[in-house]
N, C-alpha and C positions, 0 to 999 in steps of 0.2 A: 204769206201773201193774202191780203184781204179781198173779199168778193163783193161786187156791187152790181146793181142793175140800173141802166139808164133807160127810162121809160119815155117813149116819144110818140105822142098821139099826133097824127097828121091828117090832112085832107087834100084832095086834088082841087085844082081850079075847075070850076063848073064846066062840064063838057069835055074834060081832058083826062078822064080816069084811066083809060087804056095807056096813054103815054106816060102818065104818072107812075102807074104800076110797073111798066117796063123799065123806066129809068130807076126806080127804087130797087127793084129786084136785080137788075142786070148791071147797074153801074154804082149806085150809091152804097149799098151794103159792102161791096168789095172795097170801096175807097175807105169807108170807116174802119174796116177790119185791118187796114195797114197801120193804124194808130197804135203805138205801144200801149199795152194794157187791155185793148179791146180784143177779146178772144172768141166771141160768138155773137150772132145776131139772128133774130127770127121775127117775121112779120105776121100780123094777125089782121083779119077783117071782121068787123062786127057782124054777128049773126042773130037774127031775130030781134025781138023787142027788149028794152032794158028790163032786168030782173027787178029793179027798184029804182026809184028816183026819176028825174027828168031825162029825156033823150040826151045822149052825149053829143058834144059838138063835133066829134071826129068819128069817122067810120073805120079808120085804120090805126093800128098800133104797132110800133116796133119796139122790141126789147133787146138791148145790147148787154151782153155779159162782160164785165170788166174785172180783171184781176190786177191789183196794184198795191204797192206798199203805201202810196200816197194818192188818194183819189184826185187831189188837185192837179197832180202831174198829168193824169190821164185826161182830165177835163181841159186843161190848158193845151194838151196835144190835140184834142178835138177842135178847139177854137182856132189853133194855128193852122191845122189841116183844112178847116172850113174855108180859109182864104183862097185855097187853090183847088177845091173840089169842083167836080162837074155838077153844077146845080141845074135843075130843070125848072123852067118857068111854068110847068104843069103842077108844081108843088105850091100850094097856097101858103106863102110865107107869112101872111098876115095872122094866121092862126097857129103856125108851127111853134113847137117848144119842146122842152124835155126836162125831166127831173131825175136826179140820181137817188137811189135807195140803197140802204145797207141792211143786211140781216140783223135782227135784234133778238133772235131766239133760235132754237134748233129747228131743223126742217122736220115736219111731221109727214108721215107716209101712211096711207091706208093699209090695213091688214089685207093680205091677199089670200086668206083662208077661205 
């Protein structure tokens, strides 16, 4: 089974950050994890200033781990499930998007000595 990451940067609608975070954490992640192939999800919030380059457009990032023989099946499952998901109007849909990544090399780990 191949492993993939779906990386999804998002932003709340201005003034609705609390509602957005509540919906994302307590509703949305659980709905996505019902899709075959989606095995884990984790959210992140930007901290501090950019290390390099211009400021990012989004403050929040979700990373979904996918295990699938065919990534297209998982992506199609997401698109189909999106038709019936509970979406919050606190999510800024004008800037929402996502990209699937696949590993291209071995995973490197720091020495713990």
